[in-house]
C-alpha positions, 0 to 999 in steps of 0.5 A: 496177348499171345501170338494166337490171340493176336492173330485171331483178333486182326483176322476177326477185325479185317474180316469184319470189316470186309463183311460189313463192307459186303466185299467177303469172299475167298479172295479177300480171305486169302488177302486178309490172311495174307496180310496178317501172317506177313504182318505178324512176321515182320514185326517178329523180324523187327524185333528180333532180327531173325524169323525160324521156319518153325515161327513161320510154320506157326503163324501160318498154322494159326491163320489157317486154322482159323480160316478153316474153322470160319470157313469150312469147306470154302476154304481150302488147301488151294486157299492156303497155299494162295495165302502162304505165297501172297504173303511172302511176296508181300513181305518182299516189297520195300513198301510192305508196311505203307501196303499194310496201311493201305489195305486196312484203310481200303478195308475201313473205308 
C-alpha cells in the first residue's frame, strides 16, 4: 500500500467513525488529520530515523487535499494551519503512541 492510499484509508476510517458517532465537525476533522499525519511521520521516523521536510510536506499535502476534497469550503487554510501545528505538537509528546491509541478508542467507543 502506498503512502497516499494508507493516509486516505486511515482518514476514511476515522472520519467514518466520527460521523457514525455523530461527533463529526471541522474541529474534529482538524484533529483527525493531525493524528493521521503525525502517526505517518512517526512511523517513518521509527523506520528510517529521519524525516525530511519534503516528506513532511508530502504527508500534510495528502491530508490537506483529502480534507479539502471531502469538505470543500468547510475546510480552509486556517484549518490546515491548525492541523499541521497540532500534529507537530502531538509529535513532541512522549506519550504520542498511547495518545493515538486513546484517540482512536474514543472514536470507536
